[in-house]
C-alpha positions in Angstrom: 40.9 -67.9 13.9 38.6 -66.4 16.5 35.6 -68.5 16.4 31.7 -67.5 17.5 31.2 -68.3 21.4 30.1 -71.6 22.3 31.0 -73.0 18.9 34.3 -75.7 19.2 37.1 -74.8 16.6 36.9 -78.9 15.1 32.6 -78.0 14.2 33.9 -75.1 12.4 36.5 -75.9 10.6 34.7 -79.2 9.8 31.3 -77.9 7.4 31.4 -81.2 5.8 30.7 -83.1 8.8 27.8 -80.8 10.1 26.5 -81.1 6.5 26.1 -85.0 6.5 25.0 -85.2 10.1 21.8 -83.2 9.1 21.4 -84.7 6.0 21.4 -88.0 6.7 19.7 -88.1 10.0 17.1 -90.9 10.7 13.9 -90.9 10.8 12.6 -91.0 14.5 11.4 -94.4 15.7 7.6 -95.0 16.7 7.5 -97.0 19.6 5.7 -94.4 21.3 2.8 -94.6 19.0 2.9 -98.7 19.1 3.2 -98.4 23.2 0.4 -96.4 23.1 -2.4 -98.6 20.7 -1.2 -101.4 22.5 -2.0 -100.2 25.7 -5.4 -98.7 24.6 -6.5 -102.1 22.8 -5.6 -104.1 26.0 -7.2 -102.3 28.5 -10.5 -102.1 26.6 -10.5 -105.7 25.9 -9.7 -106.3 29.5 -12.0 -103.8 31.2 -14.9 -105.1 28.8 -14.5 -108.8 30.0 -14.7 -107.8 33.3 -17.9 -106.3 33.2 -19.1 -108.7 31.0 -18.2 -111.7 33.1 -19.9 -109.8 36.1 -23.2 -108.7 34.3 -24.0 -111.6 31.7 -22.3 -114.7 33.2 -25.1 -117.3 33.4 -27.3 -115.1 32.5 -30.1 -114.3 29.2 -28.5 -112.5 26.5 -28.9 -109.0 25.8 -30.5 -107.9 21.9 -30.1 -104.2 21.1 -31.2 -102.5 17.9 -33.4 -105.3 17.0 -31.4 -108.1 17.1 -28.8 -106.7 14.9 -26.1 -106.7 18.1 -26.5 -108.9 20.8 -24.1 -109.2 24.0 -23.7 -113.1 24.7 -21.3 -114.1 27.1 -19.6 -117.4 26.3 -15.9 -119.4 26.5 -13.9 -119.8 23.7 -11.3 -122.7 23.9 -10.2 -122.1 20.1 -8.8 -119.2 18.0 -10.3 -116.2 17.0 -14.3 -116.5 16.1 -14.4 -119.7 17.8 -12.3 -121.7 15.4 -10.0 -124.4 16.2 -11.6 -125.5 19.9 -9.5 -128.3 21.0 -5.7 -126.9 20.0 -5.5 -124.4 23.0 -2.3 -125.0 23.7 -1.4 -124.8 20.2 -2.7 -121.3 19.8 -1.3 -120.1 23.2 2.1 -120.7 21.7 1.4 -119.3 18.7 -0.1 -116.4 20.5 3.6 -116.0 22.4 5.3 -116.0 19.2 3.2 -113.3 17.4 4.1 -111.1 20.5 7.7 -111.8 20.4 8.1 -111.4 16.7 6.0 -107.9 16.9 8.2 -107.0 19.9 11.5 -107.9 17.7 9.9 -105.9 14.9 9.5 -102.8 16.9 13.6 -102.1 16.7 13.0 -100.7 13.4 9.7 -99.5 13.7 10.1 -95.9 11.5 6.3 -95.8 10.4 3.2 -94.0 11.9 0.8 -96.3 10.0 2.6 -99.5 10.6 3.2 -98.4 14.2 -0.6 -98.4 14.4 -1.2 -101.4 12.6 1.4 -103.5 15.1 0.3 -101.9 18.2 -3.7 -103.3 17.4 -2.1 -106.6 16.4 0.1 -106.2 19.5 -2.8 -105.5 22.0 -5.2 -108.0 20.7 -2.7 -110.9 21.0 -1.6 -109.9 24.7 -5.6 -109.7 25.6 -6.5 -113.0 24.5 -3.0 -114.9 25.8 -4.2 -113.2 29.7 -7.3 -115.6 29.1 -5.1 -118.1 27.9 -2.9 -117.7 31.2 -5.0 -117.0 33.7 -8.4 -118.4 33.2 -10.5 -121.8 33.8 -9.6 -124.5 33.3 -5.7 -124.3 33.6 -2.8 -122.3 32.8 -2.0 -122.3 29.0 -5.5 -123.9 28.6 -7.6 -121.2 29.9 -10.8 -120.3 27.5 -11.2 -116.7 26.2 -14.2 -114.7 27.1 -16.3 -113.5 24.0 -19.6 -111.5 24.6 -19.9 -109.9 20.7 -22.6 -111.4 18.6 -23.6 -110.6 15.2 -25.9 -112.1 12.8 -24.9 -115.0 11.1 -21.1 -114.5 12.6 -19.3 -116.3 15.3 -19.0 -114.7 18.9 -16.2 -112.4 19.3 -14.5 -110.2 21.7 -12.1 -106.5 21.1 -9.3 -108.1 20.8 -10.3 -110.6 17.6 -11.6 -106.9 16.6 -8.1 -105.5 16.8 -6.4 -108.5 15.5 -8.9 -108.0 12.7 -8.4 -104.2 12.2 -4.5 -104.7 12.4 -4.4 -107.4 9.8 -6.4 -105.5 7.5 -4.0 -102.5 7.9 -1.4 -104.6 7.3 -2.4 -106.1 4.0 -3.3 -102.3 2.9 0.4 -100.4 3.8 1.8 -103.6 2.0 -0.1 -103.4 -1.0 1.1 -99.7 -1.0 5.0 -100.3 -0.6 5.3 -99.0 2.9 7.9 -100.6 5.2 8.0 -100.7 8.5 11.1 -98.5 8.3 9.5 -95.7 6.8 11.0 -96.2 3.5 8.5 -96.9 0.2 8.9 -99.4 -2.5 9.4 -97.9 -6.1 8.9 -99.1 -9.4 12.0 -99.4 -11.7 12.4 -96.1 -13.3 11.3 -95.4 -17.0 14.1 -95.6 -19.6 16.1 -98.4 -17.9 15.1 -100.9 -20.3 17.5 -99.8 -23.4 15.0 -97.3 -24.8 16.5 -94.0 -26.0 15.4 -91.0 -23.5 12.4 -89.3 -24.0 14.4 -85.6 -25.4 16.6 -88.1 -27.2 15.6 -88.7 -31.2 16.3 -92.2 -32.8 19.0 -90.6 -35.1 21.2 -89.8 -32.5 21.6 -93.2 -31.7 23.9 -95.2 -33.7 23.2 -98.5 -34.7 25.7 -100.8 -36.1 25.1 -101.6 -39.7 23.2 -99.1 -41.0 25.5 -96.5 -41.9 24.4 -93.5 -38.8 26.9 -91.8 -36.7 26.7 -91.6 -33.0 25.9 -88.1 -31.8 29.2 -86.2 -31.2 31.1 -87.9 -34.0 32.8 -86.1 -37.2 31.3 -87.1 -41.0 32.0 -90.3 -42.5 35.7 -90.7 -44.3 35.7 -90.6 -47.8 36.1 -94.2 -49.4 39.7 -94.9 -49.6 39.5 -96.2 -53.2 38.0 -92.8 -54.5 40.7 -91.0 -56.4 42.0 -87.5 -55.8 41.2 -85.0 -57.8 44.2 -84.7 -60.4 45.4 -81.9 -62.8 44.5 -82.1 -66.1 48.1 -82.5 -67.8 48.3 -85.4 -65.6 49.3 -88.9 -67.4 46.6 -91.2 -68.0 46.2 -94.3 -66.2 47.8 -97.7 -68.1 45.5 -100.2 -68.8 45.2 -103.0 -67.5 45.5 -107.1 -68.7 47.3 -105.0 -72.1 44.3 -104.0 -73.3 44.9 -101.4 -76.2 44.6 -97.4 -75.8 44.2 -95.3 -78.7 47.1 -92.8 -79.8 45.8 -89.2 -79.4 44.7 -86.7 -81.9 47.5 -84.7 -83.0 46.7 -81.2 -83.0 47.0 -79.1 -86.7 
């Protein structure tokens, strides 16, 4: 049998294999999106901190928008928004664990929204982790540079903002049932709790003890004790228990 030029004989004689490969192709991975978002968040955090340290260190705060936004260079030894100062090493180890967990999750990442979410978390965690490792007073105990202040809110930086945005996005995606691998959780299909289908009448379903018949079955059998139609000249049945039967009248 002659096949099309450039097509192998084994592929042309096995169409089921080709159909299976086409229908079962997995979703593409979104690791590139994660890396791009993480690098963008990390670069914005590093550049902003370099500018803030060179221009605002040991200087008076800069008030903008009538005091709604204040630029102030501070050093934070705790977590985001100056929480838990004094546990610098603990937060450093937690940041390392978060980075490792995100990298392990990226192996099954096939959802673009989750790629953006994990990219924000990864970029923010690495941005603050660099300060922990490289800044004074010591490695693993470095203080993070914070410089954004809002009214009645602790001072923070762009890495903290990325972490918060990634966390909010993760909650929204989980609430919608979207998984990291691109699949979506679905509720149980209706009609699985034993109720009849929408197009099926209740009378079609047989129930025990009601005398109804299931769909597809024949009519009910007649009772076994019901006598069949007897001929007119058939002899009468003898009475039970010795009861007397009146003699038939003679015909004239």
